ZAKOLLUM-16551 format. One record per residue: x, y, z of N, C-alpha, C in turn; residue in three letters. Coordinates in steps of 0.001 Angstrom, whole numbers, plus 500000, padded with zeros to 6 digits. Example, Ala and Ser with C-alpha at 12.3 -4.5 7.8 and 13.67 -1.06 7.14 Angstrom:
BEGIN
    n.c1    n.c2    n.c3   ca.c1   ca.c2   ca.c3    c.c1    c.c2    c.c3  selo
  513190  494310  507800  512300  495500  507800  513200  496700  507800   Ala
  512850  497750  507080  513670  498940  507140  512900  500030  507870   Ser
This chain:
BEGIN
    n.c1    n.c2    n.c3   ca.c1   ca.c2   ca.c3    c.c1    c.c2    c.c3  selo
  549847  504455  679096  550622  504492  677740  552342  504183  678027   Met
  552321  503380  677712  554134  503072  677553  554606  504134  676367   Leu
  555497  504715  677240  556296  506028  676090  557733  506150  675818   Thr
  558107  506074  674812  559674  506219  674722  560260  507474  674250   Ala
  561557  507885  674582  561967  509264  674125  563306  508522  673485   Ile
  563075  509183  672171  564504  508906  671647  564795  510294  670962   Thr
  566173  509489  670413  566800  510991  669816  567747  510392  668362   Arg
  567561  511571  667613  567943  510547  666219  569653  510892  666115   Glu
  569902  509857  665483  571541  509956  665537  572318  511267  664808   Val
  573241  511543  665636  573910  512708  665142  575057  511852  663879   Ser
  575276  513072  662971  576245  512486  661928  577753  512654  662240   Arg
  577737  513225  663736  579376  513091  664494  579588  511832  665028   Ser
  578490  510674  664764  578647  509643  665768  580111  509000  665808   Leu
  580726  508944  664735  582255  508438  664773  583101  509488  665403   Gly
  582951  510248  666171  583504  510809  667250  583134  510438  668532   Asn
  582296  509623  668802  581923  509294  670144  582506  509247  671154   Cys
  582581  509261  672464  583080  508537  673465  583396  507374  673596   Glu
  584819  506753  673730  585145  505613  673990  585764  505223  675234   Leu
  585520  504470  675958  586155  503728  677108  586699  502393  676697   Thr
  586280  501353  676969  586617  500151  676406  586864  499331  675288   Trp
  586155  500296  674054  586348  499241  672875  587458  500314  671984   Leu
  587963  499623  671335  588915  500326  670071  587826  500534  669343   Arg
  588281  501965  668764  587640  502619  667727  587324  502061  666279   Arg
  586421  501802  665941  585926  501300  664494  585319  502672  663705   Glu
  585521  502295  662273  584679  503514  661434  583520  502761  661869   Pro
  582280  503606  661809  581029  503674  661835  580203  504112  660507   Ile
  579246  503386  660039  578738  503697  658788  577327  504360  658941   Asp
  577517  505690  659194  576414  506598  659648  575038  506519  659312   Ile
  574990  506459  657618  573687  505695  657155  573039  504720  657672   Asp
  574442  503606  657966  573509  502154  658414  573001  502607  659889   Leu
  574027  503788  660325  573573  503714  662090  572068  504308  661914   Ala
  572047  505443  661525  570485  505843  661190  569293  504850  660559   Ile
  569962  504088  659633  568993  503242  659629  568412  502400  660767   Ala
  569461  501615  660854  569457  500576  662398  568686  501625  663557   Gln
  568928  502710  663821  568170  503334  664811  566629  503501  664582   His
  566349  503656  663540  564905  503935  663271  563957  502453  662779   His
  565148  501566  662613  564103  500113  662947  564246  500086  664450   Asn
  565395  500427  665182  565084  500021  666773  563444  500831  667246   Tyr
  563604  502103  666194  562122  502733  666907  560998  502024  666714   Glu
  560899  501435  665201  560056  500542  665331  559523  499529  665900   Arg
  560883  498874  666570  560242  497727  667102  560082  497874  668437   Cys
  560419  499245  668732  559609  500053  669888  558173  499902  670233   Leu
  558126  500542  668684  556384  500642  668054  555752  499676  668339   Glu
  556311  498432  667314  555743  497158  667356  555563  496675  668874   Asp
  556258  496838  669795  556288  495919  671218  555030  496872  672471   Leu
  554738  497449  671408  553557  498737  672142  553932  499896  672628   Gly
  555122  500330  672328  555369  501614  673177  555420  503019  672143   Ala
  554997  504132  672460  554510  505096  671845  555943  505906  671939   Arg
  556648  506542  670478  557872  506820  670427  557734  508415  670183   Val
  558431  508889  670918  558600  510250  670572  560494  510793  670474   Ile
  560530  511101  669250  561609  511380  668972  562031  512253  668654   Ser
  563675  512668  669617  563641  514497  669531  564820  514433  668094   Leu
  564994  515679  667855  566066  515745  666664  567462  515631  667051   Pro
  568336  515558  666217  569957  515136  666487  570343  516436  667199   Ala
  571398  516152  667709  572169  516927  668131  573710  517435  667908   Leu
  573794  517718  666479  575005  517574  665769  576419  517923  666431   Glu
  576529  518602  667233  577316  518917  667883  577856  517945  669199   Glu
  576987  517041  669525  576992  516004  670186  577111  514402  669836   His
  578235  514135  669589  578047  512695  668874  577416  511533  669729   Pro
  577471  511682  671045  576836  510490  671756  575490  510968  672164   Asp
  574704  512116  671480  573322  512096  671957  572360  511452  671628   Ala
  572558  510377  670894  571597  509013  670832  571423  508262  672143   Val
  572588  508816  672843  572358  507875  673951  571459  508734  675179   Phe
  569967  508233  674821  569377  509431  676130  569305  508788  677324   Val
  569564  507280  677478  569789  507337  678590  570648  507902  679535   Glu
  571637  508011  679572  572721  508833  680229  572240  509878  681000   Asp
  571852  510653  680047  571812  512119  680545  570176  512351  681908   Pro
  569647  511325  681648  568329  511398  682763  567829  509724  683199   Ala
  567363  510018  684162  566590  508762  685153  565238  508676  684897   Leu
  564306  508359  684829  562416  508589  684750  561983  507618  685063   Val
  561586  507998  686675  560928  507374  687704  559498  507662  687212   Leu
  558356  506942  688084  557245  506875  688455  556824  508426  688694   Asp
  557375  508931  689521  557156  510125  690224  557709  511667  689520   Glu
  559120  511384  689071  560229  512734  688614  561182  511909  687585   Val
  561442  512945  687121  562629  512720  685861  563990  513187  687004   Ala
  564742  512900  686499  566103  513376  687548  567391  513131  686212   Val
  567783  514731  686322  568424  515323  685320  570197  514984  685616   Ile
  571236  514116  684995  572416  513665  686126  573207  514429  685072   Thr
  574360  514342  686450  575698  515364  686070  576661  514131  685684   Pro
  576409  513906  684377  577309  513047  683696  578761  512868  683996   Met
  579386  511703  683938  580575  511685  684163  581139  512377  683170   Gly
  580826  512012  681934  581465  512486  680379  580918  514101  680631   Cys
  581617  514742  680707  581926  516056  680602  581340  516739  679135   Glu
  582226  515799  678302  581667  516658  676858  580415  516254  676381   Ser
  579453  515500  677579  577961  515316  676610  577129  516053  677607   Arg
  577540  517039  678573  576462  517654  679565  575446  518498  678458   Arg
  575848  518915  677586  575288  519737  676743  574027  518771  675725   Gly
  574124  517721  675986  572662  516908  675392  571774  517210  676872   Glu
  571650  517864  677894  570693  517801  678803  569765  518866  678474   Arg
  569727  519941  678552  569026  520962  678376  567768  520436  677477   Glu
  568012  520012  676201  566709  519547  675522  565848  518336  675779   Ser
  566521  517453  676481  566082  516041  676921  565176  516476  678413   Leu
  565637  517444  679185  565302  517881  680026  563885  518470  679996   Ala
  563512  519200  678774  562570  520118  678472  561290  518698  677837   Gly
  561870  518041  676767  561020  516806  676435  560680  516045  677637   Ala
  561506  516130  678855  560945  515178  679924  559870  515942  680781   Leu
  559866  517605  680826  559188  518263  681466  557414  518119  681072   Ala
  557264  517704  680020  555836  517335  679136  555278  516305  680397   Glu
  555933  515681  681009  555730  514221  681993  555264  514176  683040   Phe
  557160  514635  683446  557467  514413  684960  557819  515738  685394   Arg
  557950  516034  686926  558392  517531  687499  560195  516768  687054   Pro
  560854  517932  687026  562292  517278  686786  563141  518333  687660   Val
  564453  517336  688234  564696  517527  689190  566560  517571  688708   Val
  567295  518251  689053  568702  518292  688341  569643  518057  689768   Trp
  570290  517064  689364  571317  516379  690335  572267  517218  690252   Met
  573113  517894  691045  574410  518800  691833  575671  518661  691549   Arg
  576691  519337  690657  577985  518937  691274  578780  519485  692405   Asp
  579098  518758  692921  580399  517860  691911  580220  516413  691739   Pro
  578902  515961  692038  578772  514284  692032  578627  514561  690453   Ala
  578702  512830  690130  578936  512440  688867  577819  510901  689025   Arg
  577186  511172  687843  576482  509904  687596  575709  509817  686033   Leu
  575414  508574  685659  575198  508795  684418  574003  507534  684548   Glu
  572912  507641  683504  571957  507003  683820  572222  505412  683491   Gly
  573386  505225  682553  573544  503901  682444  574354  502889  683244   Gly
  574584  503792  684319  574494  503276  685427  573740  502855  686779   Asp
  572503  503014  686336  571346  502671  686971  570336  502014  686612   Val
  569806  500646  687319  568795  499585  687087  568055  499498  688077   Met
  567116  499585  688026  565601  499962  688465  565227  498549  688946   Arg
  564619  497787  689775  564137  496852  689957  562762  497413  691430   Ile
  561673  497454  691055  560695  498326  691881  560994  499447  692191   Ser
  561131  499190  693695  561634  500696  694324  563068  500541  694869   Arg
  563914  499910  694551  565293  499659  694380  565909  500287  693185   Asp
  567211  501167  693195  567836  501420  692377  569205  500706  692630   Leu
  569848  500228  691777  571192  499579  691763  571960  500415  691051   Tyr
  572922  501148  691543  574065  502155  691001  575380  501868  690638   Val
  575601  501417  689758  577238  501197  689318  577994  501984  689756   Gly
  579382  501512  690676  580141  502319  690749  581105  502693  689609   Leu
  581452  503079  688354  582075  502951  687699  582845  504190  687055   Ser
  583713  504697  685975  584505  505682  685483  583442  506799  685179   Ala
  582241  506659  685046  581059  508140  685119  580529  508198  685858   Arg
  580331  507079  687137  579354  507295  688192  580267  506991  689478   Thr
  580597  508273  690450  580966  507901  691479  580179  507912  693143   Asp
  580712  507462  694031  580036  507725  695136  579272  509143  695650   Ala
  580061  509975  695116  578987  511276  695258  577831  511198  694727   Ala
  578159  510774  693625  576619  510513  692506  575880  509630  693056   Gly
  575911  508700  693853  575180  507568  694408  574668  508721  695538   Ile
  575175  508936  696454  574992  509324  697411  574014  510998  697192   Ala
  574137  511538  696203  573014  512560  695157  571855  512048  694911   Glu
  572032  510911  694335  570949  510172  693828  570022  509928  695054   Leu
  569868  509157  695972  569704  508437  696806  568700  510313  697578   Ala
  569888  511078  697788  568953  512277  698401  567763  512517  697313   Asp
  568194  512790  696209  566731  513314  694916  565876  512025  695157   Cys
  565528  510649  695509  564569  510059  695185  564423  509782  696415   Val
  564909  509607  698066  564485  509249  698958  563349  509577  699801   Arg
  562557  510730  699110  561329  511565  699218  560302  510223  698801   His
  560532  509778  697740  559568  508991  696815  559521  507601  697313   Phe
  560575  507550  698189  560889  505800  698939  561376  504946  698372   Gly
  562226  505630  697430  563255  504696  696779  564611  504492  697813   Tyr
  564791  503021  697391  566214  502790  697908  567421  502506  696978   Arg
  568557  503370  696961  569803  503362  696461  570879  502127  696886   Val
  571295  501147  696117  572113  500378  696447  573348  500426  695740   Val
  574633  500492  695930  575898  500630  695017  576072  499113  694651   Pro
  576508  499229  693247  577412  497886  693089  578548  498395  692396   Val
  579798  497682  692743  581255  497426  692435  581184  497054  690732   Glu
  582052  497611  689874  581865  497236  688444  583533  496593  688188   Leu
  583870  496481  687239  585012  496014  686568  584968  495950  685298   Arg
  586132  496420  684602  586285  495862  683237  585136  496423  682016   Asp
  584218  497167  682933  583185  497440  681604  582620  499197  681929   Cys
  581981  499882  681045  581667  501179  680773  580328  501476  682035   Leu
  579000  500859  682535  578027  501023  683023  577754  500077  683933   His
  577131  500229  684779  576184  498860  685249  575394  497944  684204   Leu
  574899  498687  683424  573873  498115  682210  574744  497503  681088   Lys
  576032  497633  681216  577184  496918  680492  576975  495495  680998   Ser
  576818  495492  682595  577284  494377  682984  576072  493485  683135   Ala
  574928  494210  683546  573230  493688  683579  572295  494647  683499   Cys
  571480  493735  683620  569864  494485  683029  569017  493538  683728   Thr
  568077  494200  684528  566888  493229  684956  565647  493100  683720   Phe
  565454  492102  683798  564925  491587  682474  563383  490838  682684   Ile
  563018  490890  683973  561561  490706  684388  561478  489208  685118   Gly
  560535  489206  685737  560134  487725  686022  561082  487428  687315   Asp
  562049  488446  688021  562601  488155  689133  564019  487747  688761   Ala
  564645  488140  687315  565647  487631  686712  566189  488878  686215   Cys
  567772  488689  686111  568855  489691  685828  569715  488886  684864   Val
  569802  489555  683716  570713  488913  682870  572134  489731  682616   Leu
  573279  489121  683057  574332  489576  683301  575803  488799  682963   Gly
  576470  489643  683229  577974  488820  683259  579020  489154  684418   His
  579128  487764  685174  579613  488509  686655  580981  488506  686685   Arg
  581538  488479  685148  583221  488818  685308  583222  490864  685545   Ala
  582138  490715  685604  582026  492322  684932  581264  493168  686897   Phe
  580855  492451  687350  580299  492972  688578  580466  492366  689911   Leu
  580155  492997  691085  580131  492018  692111  578448  492022  692212   Asp
  578251  490919  692086  576897  490494  692294  576363  490237  693276   Ala
  576870  490632  694295  576401  490279  695540  575090  491081  696084   Ala
  575114  492235  695671  573715  492854  695862  572475  492433  695617   Pro
  572582  492000  694294  571444  491103  693516  571278  489691  694149   Leu
  571389  489017  695327  571463  487949  695304  570151  487028  695577   Ala
  569269  488485  695852  568131  488051  695906  566833  488087  694661   Ala
  567794  488248  693504  567332  487556  692198  567841  486543  691473   Tyr
  567496  485939  690603  567865  484829  689552  568439  485380  688647   Arg
  570188  484962  688685  570952  485621  687409  571349  484612  686253   Phe
  571034  485392  685563  571062  484098  684291  572400  484765  683758   Leu
  573420  484326  683399  574747  484678  682614  574776  484809  681321   Glu
  575084  485309  680846  575369  485503  679306  575756  484362  678629   Val
  575860  483972  677362  576668  482830  676654  578047  483271  676902   Ala
  578888  482431  677317  580525  482308  677347  581052  483469  676261   Pro
  580760  483381  675048  581505  484140  674510  580656  485703  673594   Asp
  579487  485863  674294  579013  487134  674099  578473  488371  675581   Glu
  580110  488621  675832  579896  489081  677323  579208  490743  677335   Pro
  579064  491088  675811  578510  492253  675769  577077  492012  675459   Gly
  576612  491021  675753  574611  490488  675613  574537  490998  676860   Ala
  574742  491391  678142  574199  491397  679230  573050  492385  678993   Ala
  573358  493736  677960  572686  494495  677795  571394  494462  677155   Asn
  570186  493860  677654  568936  493642  677424  567756  494591  677575   Ala
  566792  494547  677141  565604  495778  677550  564467  494926  677438   Leu
  563869  494955  678626  562340  494819  678470  561681  495296  678065   Arg
  560548  495212  677421  559226  495810  676873  558332  495285  676823   Val
  557143  495248  677792  555813  494745  678083  556607  493187  678407   Gly
  556075  491921  677769  556494  490877  677835  557270  490520  677111   Glu
  558119  491471  676300  559157  490904  675491  560719  491368  676182   Thr
  561775  490616  675885  562903  491053  676134  563847  491495  675143   Val
  563698  492477  674530  565077  493197  673115  566405  493135  673441   Leu
  566874  492395  672288  568272  491965  672623  569441  492166  671148   Leu
  570124  492973  670541  570846  493016  669848  571290  491598  669148   Pro
  570923  491760  667656  570873  490276  666862  572439  489916  666888   Ser
  573165  490526  667469  574601  490029  667353  575046  489314  668684   Ala
  574071  488947  669339  574041  488174  670457  572956  486883  670576   Phe
  573583  486088  669138  572375  484715  668901  572418  483654  670108   Pro
  573657  483361  670716  573657  482442  671318  572945  482839  673031   Ala
  572935  484052  673208  572153  484692  674643  570610  484735  674643   Thr
  570398  484707  673265  568805  485008  672738  568280  483594  672762   Ala
  569209  482645  672296  568372  481279  672527  568744  480931  673807   Glu
  569297  481477  674939  569553  480688  676010  568123  481605  676855   Leu
  567932  482988  676710  566692  483632  677072  565441  482635  676632   Leu
  565549  482305  675378  564334  481752  675010  563929  480334  675788   Arg
  565329  479466  675794  565435  478387  676682  564747  478242  678371   Asn
  564681  480111  678489  564433  479555  679859  563224  480471  680091   Ala
  562772  480873  678815  561176  481046  679352  560702  482219  678780   Gly
  561593  483220  678601  561486  484174  677501  561118  484324  676535   Phe
  559813  485629  676293  559755  486024  674396  561133  487019  674173   Arg
  561732  486717  673413  562696  487620  672870  562491  488005  671478   Val
  562690  489130  671125  563214  490131  669595  564598  490453  669765   Ala
  564513  490225  668160  566001  491334  668102  566135  491997  667557   Val
  567208  493186  667662  567252  494205  666470  568898  494171  666259   Val
  569143  494365  665042  570210  494766  664335  570938  496385  664873   Asp
  571658  496316  665736  572278  497732  665960  574058  497606  665882   Val
  574260  497227  665222  575764  496794  665315  576234  497904  664893   Thr
  575883  498665  663754  576553  500119  664229  576631  500872  665394   Glu
  575866  501141  666149  575795  501335  667273  576437  501083  668692   Leu
  576295  499482  668574  577645  498802  669199  578921  499322  669181   Leu
  579370  499711  667869  580704  500269  667797  580810  501429  668627   Lys
  579856  502360  668889  580153  503230  669773  579831  503053  671452   Ala
  579936  501670  671868  580094  501264  673318  578523  501128  673814   Glu
  577598  501041  672928  576118  501298  673466  575345  499688  673608   Ser
  574009  499531  673876  573068  498753  673862  571689  499194  673662   Gly
  571081  498057  673523  570069  497954  673134  568865  499229  674826   Val
  569272  499240  675677  568884  500158  676702  568951  501787  676579   Thr
  570242  502055  675930  570896  503097  675919  570005  504213  674977   Cys
  569698  503613  673946  568832  504682  672771  567408  504937  673026   Ser
  566942  504797  674582  565215  505316  674573  565482  505607  676257   Ser
  564086  506147  676444  563830  506443  677670  562509  505697  677770   Leu
  561842  504646  678616  561167  503983  678736  559905  504480  679708   Leu
  558978  504973  679459  558284  505145  681283  556650  505204  680424   Phe
  555697  504877  681775  554265  504968  681281  553824  506313  681791   Glu
  552854  506523  680825  552341  508031  681273  550604  507560  681511   Val
């Protein structure tokens, strides 16, 4: 069964960490409503949603992708580069322990789940402000036993690897070449986002459908023209917190 771990929006979301975006006021009630709609969309696409309670002391806790990486055999808890977010990990690890053995990466490595893009047994990992070379090496040590290969990817001018590109199935990566060195992804078809929508590189494949924020209609049309089934969801308030549609869930099979 396809399962999605999510977390309720903290009312402190307006105090979120930002790296590349200018801070804008966030309508918290609307953000909560949009997040609930996002969860319903995941359910409509076939996922069972398990929603964890908000952590009010952690503004970014709704973005459950960053503290953990869930593979077929194990859940890896990450030593996040954003130290203010480290208190999010304990309760998330407890929830994941119901489904996978849990391992914790060790300091002084730094890695966030938003920097990890899985394609089969390959884990492409962005070198970013939140993930360093030590984090990539530590992740490789954690998953080598299970037969995964870890491949570093150079980034520029974006938060995470999944800000720059996402795997959308059918041997295709959706991305914005200006944000990354795409050479490690040469084996895959690279579908460039619409020119005026660089933020559209973050998409989420759920079953046979690619989920994309409604803020990027030109890229949604590009995907449809390329033969993908597309669903859109309004997450405009969450996008102000430097997020995307992958950030707010951990998807895995049970």
